[in-house]
N, C-alpha and C positions, 0 to 999 in steps of 0.2 A: 159659627166660627168660634175659636177660643181667644183669638187676638187678630187684629187688622191694622195695617198701616199702608201708607204710600211709599213705593220704592222704585228705584231705577235699577234694573238688572242688567249687569255687566258680565261678559264672558271673555276668557283669555283667548286671543287670536295670535297665531304665529308663535305661541310659547312665551311671549314677554310683553304683549299689549293687551289692554283692556279695550273692549269694544261695547257700546250700548246695544242691548238686544231688545229690552222692553221697558216701558214705564207703565205703571199701573197700580193695582191694590193688591197687596200680599195678604193672605189669610192663612192663619194657623188652623187647620182643620183636623178633627178627630173623625176618621172615616169608620164607622162601625162594621159595615159589610166586609171591608177589607182588613179590618182589625189592625189599623195602624194610624199614625199621624202623618200629615203632609203639609208643605207649603204649597199653596195654590196661588198663582199670580193671574189677576183678571185685567184684561184690557178694557177700559170703560167705553172707549170709542167703538170697538168691535162687539162689546157686550158678550165677551166669552172668555173662558180660561185659555191662556196662551202658554203656560209652564206649569210644571208640577214636580216636586222633589219630595220623595218619602223620607221621613226622619228615622233612620235605623240607628241601632245601638253604636255601631262602629263610626258613625258620621263624626268627622272632625271639624268642629266649629272654631274659627279663629277670628276674634275681634281685631282686625289689623289697625283700625282707627275708631274713634268714638262714633263715627257714622258711616263706616265702611267695614262690613263683615264678609267673611270669606269661608267657603267650604267647597269640597269636591262634589260635583253633582253628576247624575247619571248621563 
């Protein structure tokens, strides 16, 4: 991995509310076979990847607060 941190992943529900989806370790990964970069979130209790997002050129990253970052996901 290129970078790793602990995160709480929230998703929008109902168009206006944030809901907790996962808590785990987020890694920034360079995936050579797929020729791209990804965020991959791992659940330490389940010992598996639970979420992934490709980082494509048009991705709009918005630091809403110092510790709250947003972007549209697949």
